C-alpha positions in Angstrom: 13.0 24.2 5.7 9.9 21.7 5.9 6.9 22.3 4.0 3.7 20.9 5.7 0.1 20.4 5.0 -2.8 22.0 6.5 -6.1 21.3 6.6 -8.4 24.3 8.1 -11.0 23.0 10.8 -13.1 26.2 10.2 -13.6 26.6 6.3 -11.7 23.2 5.4 -9.5 24.5 2.8 -6.7 22.5 2.5 -2.7 24.4 2.3 0.7 24.1 2.3 2.7 25.9 4.8 6.5 26.8 5.2 7.3 26.4 8.4 10.7 27.9 9.8 11.9 27.2 13.2 10.8 29.7 15.8 8.2 30.6 13.8 4.5 31.1 15.1 2.1 28.4 13.7 0.4 29.5 10.3 -3.2 30.6 9.8 -5.7 29.3 6.6 -4.9 31.6 3.8 -8.7 31.5 3.4 -10.5 32.6 6.6 -7.3 33.1 8.8 -8.0 30.9 11.7 -5.6 29.3 13.6 -7.2 25.9 14.2 -5.8 23.3 11.5 -5.2 19.9 11.8 -1.8 19.0 10.1 -1.9 16.7 7.3 0.3 13.6 7.1 2.4 14.1 3.7 3.7 10.9 1.5 7.4 11.8 0.7 8.5 12.1 -2.7 10.0 9.2 -4.5 12.0 9.3 -7.1 12.7 6.2 -9.5 12.4 4.9 -12.9 9.2 3.7 -12.6 7.9 6.7 -11.0 9.5 9.0 -13.9 8.1 6.6 -16.1 4.4 7.0 -15.0 4.8 10.7 -14.2 6.2 11.3 -18.1 3.4 9.3 -19.7 0.8 11.4 -17.4 2.1 14.4 -18.6 2.1 13.2 -22.4 -1.5 12.3 -21.9 -2.4 15.5 -20.7 -0.4 17.4 -23.3 -1.8 15.4 -25.8 -5.5 16.0 -24.8 -4.5 19.9 -24.3 -3.3 19.8 -27.7 -6.5 18.4 -29.0 -8.5 21.1 -27.2 -6.2 23.9 -28.5 -7.0 22.5 -32.2 -10.3 22.5 -31.8 -10.9 25.9 -30.1 -8.7 27.3 -33.1 -11.0 25.5 -35.8 -13.8 27.0 -34.3 -12.1 30.2 -34.3 -11.1 30.1 -37.7 -14.6 28.8 -38.7 -16.3 32.0 -36.8 -14.3 34.9 -37.6 -13.9 35.4 -41.1 -11.3 38.2 -42.2 
């Protein structure tokens, strides 16, 4: 069953919806409007190069989160003496 992307004409909210055959058109989850634009989606492509790019981005994201978490932990330790 296809998942489609929509943009609400009334409030601008973008969302995805699973659309089953013989089902009414979805409505906006934010404002419940049925005035929607169907967006063009790019299909997912999986290859060695896209996998390597995704892995590199994930490593960068995880390193940034680890650095932030270490800083938060250190600040907590400095300000909360037992």
